C-alpha positions as CSV (number, residue, x, y, z in Angstrom):
1,M,4.7,11.9,-17.6
2,E,1.2,12.2,-18.9
3,T,-1.1,12.7,-15.9
4,K,-4.5,13.9,-17.2
5,G,-6.7,11.0,-18.0
6,S,-4.1,8.4,-17.1
7,V,-4.7,5.8,-14.4
8,Y,-1.6,4.2,-12.9
9,P,-1.5,0.8,-11.2
10,V,1.0,1.2,-8.5
11,V,2.4,-1.4,-6.0
12,F,4.7,-0.7,-3.1
13,Q,6.1,-2.2,0.1
14,F,5.0,-0.8,3.4
15,R,7.0,-1.6,6.5
16,A,6.8,0.0,9.9
17,P,6.9,-0.6,13.6
18,V,3.7,0.2,15.5
19,I,3.7,0.8,19.2
20,G,0.7,-0.5,21.2
21,K,-0.2,-1.1,24.9
22,G,2.7,-3.2,26.1
23,Y,3.9,-4.3,22.7
24,V,5.6,-3.2,19.6
25,A,4.4,-4.8,16.3
26,G,6.2,-5.1,13.0
27,V,3.9,-4.6,10.0
28,E,4.9,-5.4,6.4
29,I,2.5,-5.1,3.5
30,A,2.8,-5.6,-0.2
31,A,0.2,-2.9,-1.1
32,A,-1.5,-1.8,-4.3
33,M,-3.2,1.5,-5.3
34,V,-4.6,3.2,-8.3
35,V,-3.3,6.7,-9.0
36,K,-5.2,9.1,-11.2
37,W,-5.6,12.8,-12.0
38,E,-8.7,14.4,-10.5
39,E,-9.8,17.5,-12.5
40,V,-11.8,18.9,-9.5
41,D,-8.7,19.1,-7.3
42,Q,-6.2,19.5,-10.0
43,E,-4.1,16.9,-8.3
44,M,-3.3,13.2,-8.4
45,W,-5.1,10.9,-6.0
46,G,-4.2,7.5,-4.9
47,Y,-6.9,5.0,-3.9
48,G,-6.0,1.9,-2.0
49,V,-6.8,-1.5,-3.6
50,C,-5.4,-3.7,-0.8
51,P,-5.8,-2.3,1.8
52,G,-8.8,-0.5,0.3
53,A,-9.6,1.9,3.0
54,V,-6.8,4.4,2.3
55,A,-6.2,7.4,0.0
56,G,-3.8,10.2,-0.6
57,R,-3.1,13.1,-2.9
58,G,-0.3,15.0,-4.4
59,R,1.3,16.5,-7.5
60,S,3.2,13.4,-8.3
61,I,3.0,9.6,-7.8
62,G,5.8,10.0,-5.3
63,E,3.8,12.5,-3.2
64,V,0.7,10.4,-3.5
65,H,2.7,7.3,-2.3
66,R,3.9,9.3,0.8
67,E,0.4,10.3,1.6
68,V,-1.0,6.8,1.3
69,H,1.9,5.5,3.4
70,L,1.1,8.0,6.1
71,H,-2.6,7.1,5.9
72,I,-1.8,3.4,6.4
73,R,0.5,4.3,9.4
74,E,-2.3,6.4,10.9
75,V,-4.9,3.6,10.6
76,L,-2.5,1.1,12.2
77,T,-1.7,3.5,15.0
78,E,-5.4,4.1,15.7
79,I,-5.9,0.3,15.7
80,A,-3.0,-0.1,18.2
81,H,-4.5,2.6,20.4
82,E,-7.8,0.8,20.5
83,A,-6.5,-2.7,20.9
84,R,-6.1,-4.1,24.4
85,D,-3.1,-6.3,23.5
86,F,-1.0,-7.6,20.6
87,T,-3.5,-10.4,19.8
88,E,-6.3,-7.9,19.4
89,F,-4.1,-5.6,17.4
90,K,-3.0,-8.3,15.0
91,A,-6.6,-9.4,14.3
92,A,-7.8,-5.9,13.6
93,A,-4.7,-5.0,11.6
94,E,-5.1,-8.1,9.4
95,E,-8.8,-7.3,8.9
96,F,-7.8,-3.8,7.7
97,I,-5.0,-5.1,5.5
98,C,-7.2,-7.8,3.9
99,T,-10.0,-5.5,3.0
100,C,-9.8,-4.9,-0.7
101,D,-11.8,-2.3,-2.6
102,E,-13.4,-4.4,-5.4
103,E,-14.2,-1.4,-7.6
104,T,-10.7,0.0,-7.4
105,L,-9.4,-3.6,-8.0
106,E,-11.2,-3.6,-11.4
107,V,-9.6,-0.2,-12.3
108,F,-6.2,-1.5,-11.2
109,E,-6.7,-4.5,-13.5
110,R,-7.5,-2.4,-16.6
111,A,-4.6,0.0,-15.9
112,K,-2.2,-2.9,-15.4
113,H,-3.2,-4.2,-18.9
114,D,-2.5,-0.7,-20.3
115,V,1.0,-0.8,-18.8
116,T,1.6,-4.2,-20.3
117,A,0.4,-3.1,-23.7
118,G,2.7,-0.1,-23.7
119,K,-0.2,2.4,-23.6
120,L,0.9,3.7,-20.2
121,D,4.4,4.4,-19.0
122,D,6.2,6.6,-16.4
123,A,9.9,7.3,-16.8
124,E,10.1,7.8,-13.0
125,L,8.8,4.4,-12.0
126,P,10.1,1.0,-13.0
127,R,7.7,-1.6,-14.3
128,K,7.3,-4.9,-12.4
129,S,5.3,-8.0,-12.9
130,G,4.8,-10.8,-10.4
131,Y,3.1,-8.7,-7.7
132,E,1.8,-11.0,-5.0
133,R,-0.2,-9.6,-2.2
134,Q,1.4,-10.5,1.1
135,F,1.5,-9.2,4.6
136,K,3.0,-9.9,8.0
137,V,2.1,-8.7,11.4
138,V,4.4,-9.9,14.1
139,E,5.3,-8.9,17.7
140,L,8.7,-7.5,17.9
141,T,10.3,-8.8,21.1
142,G,14.0,-8.1,20.5
143,K,15.9,-4.8,20.8
144,L,14.9,-2.3,18.2
145,S,17.6,-0.6,16.1
146,P,17.6,2.4,13.7
147,K,17.1,-0.1,10.7
148,D,13.6,-0.8,12.1
149,N,12.7,2.8,11.2
150,V,12.1,2.4,7.5
151,G,11.2,5.6,5.8
152,V,8.8,6.2,3.0
153,K,11.8,7.0,0.7
154,D,13.1,3.4,1.3
155,E,10.0,1.7,-0.1
156,E,10.0,0.4,-3.6
157,V,7.3,2.0,-5.7
158,V,6.6,0.4,-9.2
159,L,4.0,0.3,-11.9
160,A,2.2,-3.1,-12.0
161,A,2.1,-5.1,-15.2
162,D,0.0,-8.2,-16.2
163,G,0.3,-11.0,-13.7
164,D,0.1,-8.5,-10.9
165,A,-3.5,-8.6,-9.7
166,P,-4.0,-8.3,-5.9
167,D,-5.6,-11.6,-4.8
168,P,-8.6,-10.8,-2.7
169,A,-8.0,-14.1,-0.9
170,R,-5.9,-13.7,2.2
171,R,-2.3,-14.4,1.8
172,R,0.1,-14.3,4.7
173,S,3.8,-14.8,4.5
174,A,5.5,-17.0,7.1
175,A,5.8,-15.3,10.4
């Protein structure tokens, strides 16, 4: 994999339960990030597109993904800690999830075109078109089971290709 100078448009699914004051929320996000080599740190960094207020670093795209996943989880946990109830959590979580970084979105778009044109590839990651930014925040009222503990390794991480721009407009899946 060529890392120096390359910018990777990466999309992944985030799914996690979040425990709040008197509730458990289920959060699912079709998220996007830009991963690139940073000379100063001699590491790869991932910058969130949607949600835009997250970042992570590592020696590989996989490590960067794990760090960004953990950062999203930390932000959602902090939101749950500050929210008085599920309704307040849901509103704040949706605001966080819907905040796109416009500058990073532009970089994502250019990198996506490079993937489509064959200028950028990664043997470790499949290529996928048709990314649609969606999210869901629901209150989990039933009994939880081990399947609700989705690990980072279970998330699909792919390179985005043309047709995969995160839509800054809010898009919710049916709850």
